[in-house]
N, C-alpha and C positions, 0 to 999 in steps of 0.2 A: 529696138533691138533684143534680140531671143536672146534669153537664157541657157547657160549650158545646164545641160543635164545630169543628174548623178544617181548612182545607184548605190545603196545599202549591203552591205556584207556583213555578216555575222557569222563567227568561229565558235560555236557551243561544247565547250569542254566538259569536266566534270569538277574543274577548280575553276577556271576561270572564263568569263564570255567575252569577247574580242570583236567590237560592233565600228565597222569604217564607214566613212561617204567614200564614195570611190568615181573620180570621175570617168571619162570614155577612153583615156589613155591609160587605165587602170593602175592609177596614181591615188593611193590614200591621202586625202585633203586632208582629212580630220577623223581621230579615232577616241573612241573610250573601251576601258575595262571596266568589266562587273565580276562581281565573285559570285558563281554561280550558286551555291548555298544547297548545292544537291539535294542533300538529303531533309530539305524544306520544302522539297517538292514542284512542280515545272510550274504553279499556277503564277506564286509567286517572282520566279526567275523571266516569264512570259510579260508579266506585267510592267517589271523593270525596263525590259527589252521595247517594251513601245515607250515608255516616257523617254527613254534615252533616243531611241528613233525620232520623237517629236521634237526634240531639241538640236538632233543634227537636220531636223528640215525645216529649221526657220530660214524664210528669206532664200529658201534653194530649192529648186525643183527637181524633185527626187523621182525616178521612174518604177522602181521596183524595190524587194527588199528579197534579198539571197541568205539563205543559212545553211550551214554546214554543222549536222550532227555527229556527238561520238556516239555511234552507234549504226546499228540499221536502220535503212529509213526508206515507208514509201513512199517515194519518189513523186508518184501522182497525187496520193491524197496527203502527202506532208505528214504523215503517223510515223511515230519513234516505234522502232521496234527493237527490244531485245538492247538495252543500252547497258554496257556494265559498267559504266563509271555514274550512270544517272537512274540510282536505286529509287523506282517509284514513278521514273516517267514510260515506261512500256507502256502504248497505246496513247500517248498524248497527242492531240491534235494541232500542232504544233501550226500548220499553213492556216488552216481555218481560225484561232485563236489569233496570229498575228494580225492575219487582214481584216479582222475585229477590231482589235486594238489600233489598227494605223490607217485604214482606208484603201491600202495598196496592195499589189498584188503580192503574192509571197511565192518562193520557188525554195524548194527542200532537196536536199541532199546529206548523205555519209560527209563526215569531214574529210576524209584523205579522198573523196572524190573533188570535194571543194579545191584542197591543196594542187591536184593533178592538173584543174582544169585552169589554176591561178599561173601554176609552173607553164603550161603548155601555151597560153595565150599572153603570158606577160613575161615569163623567169625564163628559167634556165632549159625547157622543153620546147621555147619558139622555134617555131620551123619543123619541129617533127610531124611525122604523118601516125608514128608508132611508137609509143610512151609508156614507161611505167614509172609511177613515181610510189616511193614508199615514204611513210610517215614513221620516225624511231621515236617515242614516247615511253608513257609509261605503258602503254599500249602499243600495237604496230599495227598502220593499216598502210591502204594499197588504192590507188586509183588507176585506171587502164586507160589510154588514147589508142583506138585503134581506128587504123584508114581515116585519122580526123573526126573523130568521135568519141564522146565520151562510152564508156563500157560499161552498162549495169548489171547487165545480164537478164535471169527470167524472173529471180526473185527480187531483184536491186541488191544484190549481196557478192556482184563481182568484186574483184581486187582484195578479198578478205587473207592477204599473204601472211599475217600473223597468226593465223589458227592452219595453216598449212603444217603439214606435219612435216617434222625432218627427222626424227628418230619412232621407229614404230613400238617400243616400250618406253617412253621418256620422261621427265617427269609432269607431274600433274599442273595442267593449265585452267586458269579460272573459270575458261570457257566449259570445263566438264571433261574435257579430252585429255589427252598426255601426248606428250613429245612436239607441243607447238612451236613454231619459232620464236612467237612472243615470249615463250617460259624461260626462253634464253637468251632474248635480248633484249626484253621492256627493261626500261630504265630501271625498276626498282628491283629486279632480278640482279642485274648487274653491279648496283650499285652493293647490294647483299653480298653477291661470291666480294667484291673489293673488300669489305668490313672485313670478312670472314677470312680473308688470307692475309690480310694487314695483321689483325690479331693474332693467327697462328706465327706470323712471321715474327711478332715481338717476342711471343712467347719462345719462340727458338731461338732466338737471340740472347733473352735474356737466359736462359737453362744453359748456353753454352757461352755465355759470357766469358768465364775463366778457362775456356781451352785455350783460347788464342793464346795468353800469358806463355804456354808452354813450349809456341814455335816463335823466336826471337826475328823480329823483322817482318811479321804478317798483321797485318791490320785487320779488325775485326769490321765487317761490314756493318753498314748502319741500315734502318729501317728504308720500307719504300717512300719515295714523295709524296706519295698520297696521302700518309701520317702527318709529314709535315706542313703539307698545305692545307690542312683539317684543322690544325690548330693542336695536333697531337693528342685527338680524340679520333678514335677509328671511327666511331657513330657519325662523325661528322663529313665522311666521305660521300660526296656525291658525283653526278657525270663531269662536274666542273675539274673537281679535284682528280680524279681519273685522266679525264682528257690533259690538265696543263701535265701532269707526270709523264702521260706516255708522249706528248711532246718534246719533253726532258727527256727522253729515252730512260727513264727508269724501267728496267728490268720487270719488276713485277706486274706495273701496269701496261708496258708493253704487251707483255704475256697474255693479259687479260683484256686487252682489245685487239689483240690477234685470234683470238678465241670468238669473241663476238662476231667481227669480221669474218669468219671462218663459217659460223652457226649462219648468219644472214645469208653471206655469199652461197650457199646449199640451196636454199630457200630460192633465192633470185637465180639462182643455174637452171634449177626446175621451170622457173617462169620465163627463160629465156630460151627455152626448149620448148613450152608449150605457146607463148605470144611473139617471138622473135622481134622485140622492139629495138629502136635503132639506138635508145637512149634510156638509162635508166636514173632519176633523181631520186637522191634522198634527201630527207628534210628532219625536220622532228629535233628534239633535245639531244637524243644520243647522238646526231651528228654532229655535235657541238666539240666531239673527240677530236675532230680535224683529220688531218691527212694520216695520220696513223691508220686511222678507221676506216678510211678511203683506198690505202694502199691493201690493206688484209682483205677488206672486199673483192676488189678488183683479183687478188691472185686469187681468190677463191672461186670467184665466178668463171673466169679464161681456165682456171685448173678444170672445170667439171663440165664445159659446153663444149659441145662437138670443134673440132678443129675445123669450122667450112671456109674453105677459102675467102678473104674478099669479108669475111663478115663485116657490117658495119654495125658496131656496136658501143657507145661511151658509156661510163659511169660516172657520175659527177653530185656535185652537193646542190641544193635549192640553192637559188637568186633571190627568190624574194621571203627567206626567212619567218619572221613570224606573222608576216602580213600572207603570206600564198594564201590560207585559209578565208581572209577574208576577200581580199582579191579574186580567188576563184568564186566564192559564193556570190559575190555582186554581179557576176555573169551568169548567174543560171539561166537567165530569161532569155538569152541569146540562142539557148540550145532548141528553143520553141519558134526560133522565129522560121 
């Protein structure tokens, strides 16, 4: 009896490396998570990936390894280019190194492309011919399926929606330019705005706490639920607390989420006019805010796109979640078929 064949998918980020054994239906049958230890360089990380792959292959037939990497990637050569969260990785020959370590064919792409491929083949983009997938985390990435094919562009740099400018004279971005959408909707920037606004709110309430006593029957408003959910410490506010407070209809959290949705919607509306996708899939940690974010994004996109009669366009959240990158990377070999 012939054994089932698997592929290994890897999602390599600046903090964690997620590795999964994926079957032919897109199901992750076994998974491992490693710390990237990015500052220690690529050699140590790739060696540990090789050891993990060897462990996952035991008594199993594995056809290939696919890896999605945070940053620009030369797909054919499998070399990392300009990785913002992987210092010292620029020029790393990931494909050649892992093929030497594992003896398996290795396929490489940008991490957001891997997510798009996973959602298209096995998730929220199933059945679409024209799909835009956006990942919202510390960085903001994008992957494009155009007419049933992954669009990588002339320089393997298509889909970099996080560095599309939404303000001509905007805030400086880590990429060296200004006004990029990532500078406004990336997780660390959203969390920083939330903390600053909660601190300002607490100060305002403290400064005016005695004024309400002059007006019988008037009850002083309390601070944002974001502060309560963070245990009373503004520095502890993360996307989790922001999302939880927004879903509880906290006014300060909702205002922030609506801003994020409007900023992201501006970029997505531009993408809609350029690419005309039938569906936009939003994933990544920031999407954990939930329905308030999706509502704000939809409002922004449809307000800014042409009112095309019968336009086919839906905006949804990821179905595969944190496994999207693993599943998509495991399918990279099928692009060469």
